[in-house]
C-alpha positions in Angstrom: -31.5 -125.6 94.0 -30.0 -129.0 95.0 -26.5 -127.3 95.5 -28.0 -125.0 98.1 -29.6 -127.5 100.3 -26.0 -129.1 100.9 -24.4 -128.1 104.1 -22.3 -125.6 103.3 -23.5 -124.0 100.5 -22.7 -120.0 99.8 -26.0 -119.8 98.6 -27.2 -117.5 95.6 -26.6 -114.1 97.8 -25.2 -112.5 100.8 -28.7 -111.6 101.4 -29.8 -114.9 101.4 -26.8 -116.3 103.2 -27.0 -114.3 106.0 -25.2 -115.6 109.0 -24.8 -119.0 107.8 -21.0 -120.3 108.1 -20.7 -122.1 104.8 -16.8 -122.9 105.9 -17.4 -124.6 109.4 -20.7 -126.6 107.8 -19.4 -128.0 104.9 -18.7 -131.5 104.5 -17.5 -132.6 101.6 -13.8 -132.6 99.8 -14.4 -131.7 95.6 -13.6 -135.5 94.6 -16.5 -136.0 96.8 -19.2 -133.4 95.3 -17.7 -134.3 92.0 -19.1 -138.0 92.3 -22.6 -136.5 94.3 -23.0 -134.5 91.2 -22.8 -137.0 88.6 -24.9 -139.0 90.8 -27.5 -135.8 91.1 -27.6 -136.0 87.2 -27.4 -139.6 86.1 -29.7 -140.9 88.6 -31.9 -138.1 89.2 -32.0 -135.3 87.2 -32.2 -137.6 83.9 -35.1 -139.2 85.6 -37.3 -136.8 86.4 -40.2 -135.6 84.0 -39.8 -132.0 83.0 -42.8 -129.9 82.0 -40.9 -128.3 78.8 -40.9 -131.7 77.1 -43.4 -133.5 78.7 -40.9 -136.8 80.0 -37.7 -137.2 81.4 -34.8 -136.3 80.0 -33.5 -139.8 79.6 -36.8 -140.7 77.7 -36.1 -137.6 75.2 -32.5 -138.9 74.5 -33.8 -142.6 73.7 -36.5 -140.8 71.4 -34.4 -138.9 69.9 -30.9 -142.2 69.3 -33.9 -144.5 68.5 -37.0 -142.5 67.1 -40.7 -143.8 67.3 -43.6 -144.4 65.1 -43.9 -140.6 64.3 -40.3 -139.3 64.4 -37.3 -141.4 63.0 -34.0 -142.2 65.2 -31.1 -140.4 64.5 -29.0 -143.6 65.5 -26.1 -144.1 68.2 -23.5 -141.9 68.3 -19.7 -142.7 67.7 -18.4 -143.6 71.1 -14.8 -142.1 71.2 -12.0 -144.9 70.7 -10.2 -143.9 73.7 -11.5 -142.0 76.7 -7.8 -140.8 77.9 -7.9 -138.5 73.9 -11.5 -137.5 74.9 -10.2 -135.8 78.7 -7.1 -134.7 76.7 -9.5 -133.2 74.4 -11.4 -130.8 77.2 -8.1 -129.8 78.7 -7.1 -126.3 79.1 -5.4 -125.8 74.9 -2.0 -123.7 75.1 -0.7 -122.6 71.4 3.4 -122.3 71.6 6.1 -122.5 69.1 9.0 -125.0 69.9 12.1 -123.6 70.8 15.8 -125.5 70.9 15.5 -125.8 74.9 11.9 -126.7 74.3 8.4 -125.2 75.5 7.7 -122.5 77.8 4.2 -122.5 79.3 3.8 -119.9 82.5 7.3 -119.8 82.7 8.0 -123.3 82.8 9.8 -125.4 80.6 9.3 -128.3 78.8 11.1 -130.7 76.9 11.0 -134.7 75.5 12.8 -135.9 72.2 9.9 -136.3 70.5 9.5 -132.4 70.1 13.3 -132.2 68.3 11.8 -132.2 64.6 9.5 -129.2 65.1 12.3 -126.6 66.9 12.1 -123.2 64.6 9.6 -124.9 62.3 8.2 -122.5 60.2 4.1 -121.8 59.8 3.4 -123.7 56.5 0.6 -121.5 56.0 2.8 -118.0 56.8 6.0 -118.0 55.4 8.9 -116.2 57.7 6.5 -116.7 60.9 7.2 -119.5 63.6 4.8 -122.5 64.1 2.4 -122.8 67.0 1.5 -126.0 68.3 -1.0 -127.6 70.3 -0.3 -128.5 74.1 -2.9 -129.4 76.4 -2.3 -129.4 80.3 -4.0 -130.7 83.3 -3.8 -128.1 86.2 -3.9 -130.8 88.8 -0.7 -131.8 87.4 1.5 -128.9 85.4 4.7 -131.5 85.8 3.4 -132.7 81.8 1.8 -131.2 79.1 0.7 -133.0 76.1 1.6 -132.3 72.7 -0.1 -132.9 69.9 1.7 -133.8 66.7 -0.1 -132.4 63.6 1.2 -135.1 61.3 0.4 -138.4 63.2 -2.9 -136.8 65.4 -1.5 -138.1 68.5 -0.9 -137.2 72.0 2.7 -137.4 73.3 4.1 -136.7 77.0 6.2 -133.5 77.9 7.4 -133.4 81.1 9.5 -130.4 82.8 12.8 -129.9 81.3 14.5 -129.9 84.8 13.7 -133.7 86.0 14.3 -132.3 89.4 10.8 -130.6 89.9 8.3 -132.7 91.6 4.8 -133.0 90.5 2.3 -129.7 91.5 -0.9 -128.4 90.6 -1.7 -125.0 88.7 -2.8 -123.5 92.5 0.7 -124.8 93.9 2.6 -122.7 91.3 0.6 -120.1 92.1 1.5 -119.8 95.2 5.3 -120.5 94.7 5.8 -117.8 92.1 3.8 -115.8 94.6 6.1 -116.4 97.5 9.3 -116.0 95.2 8.5 -112.9 94.4 7.3 -111.2 98.0 11.3 -112.6 98.6 12.5 -110.3 96.5 13.5 -112.7 93.5 12.3 -111.1 90.9 14.0 -112.7 87.9 12.5 -115.8 89.2 13.4 -119.3 87.7 12.6 -122.7 88.3 14.7 -123.4 91.3 13.6 -120.4 93.5 10.4 -121.6 92.3 11.2 -125.0 93.5 12.5 -123.6 96.9 9.2 -121.7 97.4 7.3 -124.6 97.0 9.2 -126.8 99.6 9.0 -124.2 101.5 5.3 -123.7 101.6 4.4 -127.7 101.5 6.5 -127.9 104.6 4.6 -125.1 106.2 1.2 -126.7 105.2 2.2 -130.0 106.6 3.6 -128.7 110.1 1.0 -126.6 110.7 0.3 -127.1 114.4 -2.9 -125.2 114.3 -4.1 -126.4 110.9 -5.8 -123.0 110.0 -8.7 -123.3 107.5 -6.2 -122.1 104.7 -3.5 -124.9 105.7 -6.5 -127.4 105.9 -7.6 -126.1 102.0 -4.0 -126.4 100.7 -3.4 -129.8 102.2 -6.5 -131.6 100.7 -6.1 -130.3 97.7 -2.5 -131.4 97.5 -4.4 -135.0 98.7 -7.3 -134.8 96.0 -4.4 -133.8 93.1 -1.9 -136.8 94.0 -4.5 -139.3 93.5 -4.5 -138.3 90.0 -8.2 -139.6 89.4 -9.9 -137.8 86.7 -13.3 -138.1 84.8 -11.7 -140.5 82.3 -10.0 -142.8 85.3 -13.0 -142.5 88.3 -10.7 -144.4 90.3 -7.4 -143.9 91.2 -4.6 -145.0 88.7 -0.9 -144.3 87.8 0.0 -141.9 85.6 0.0 -142.3 81.6 2.8 -144.3 80.8 5.8 -142.0 80.1 6.9 -141.4 76.7 3.9 -143.4 75.9 1.6 -141.4 72.8 -2.1 -141.6 73.4 -3.8 -143.7 70.3 -4.6 -141.4 67.4 -7.7 -140.3 66.7 -9.7 -142.7 64.5 -11.1 -140.8 61.2 -14.4 -140.4 61.1 -14.9 -141.8 64.9 -13.1 -139.4 66.8 -11.6 -135.7 66.5 -10.2 -133.3 68.4 -12.9 -131.0 69.6 -11.0 -128.3 68.1 -11.8 -129.5 64.2 -14.9 -130.3 65.7 -16.1 -126.4 66.0 
């Protein structure tokens, strides 16, 4: 209900939307909407009395943690040791084998010396089968992936094998790959994707008419270039190159896969 009160809402159905022009009335970027949403949850929703529990969610949480004269609390949960690790645990996960030329995801190849020892590694539980490793990737910047070292319990930054490839989002890459295929490049490679990506960016930047589609693509590029994330709410530099995220502390923070 709160969402549908915002300018630019698409409502819950076509019938309800009627002739309302959502795109014309929309006022917030995605980042601005994320800020609005967090404010709504933390400063409004959690402080409203809910009929089902007879109190605010904030009060219910407080009782659950600290208890009262009738019910003992469970105590404070362990706080994640590193917010970057927490973010990485929520990013999309891929399981891949490691080849001599690196790791391939969506036709893009990644490589760093830290994965060299795992090239063509066998699965310890399945003799004769290549071992698959966990990789994480932020769809807003697919120029790097994060390798979870199974022995060290740490994440390591793995960049594009081709260092001439620029940073890009998964959405830009999808558009570039589509453009390459439309140009008849059936056996597409990273050079062709780079060429198509550059063409797309030039078209968006030089668009004199500034169509809705061009404006959306340009705004998306601006948002992704800020490198802002839930763990870094303010613009910050990319995580240091080839620097591992601190190891997960035993009994304090574990990857979500372990928890599941």
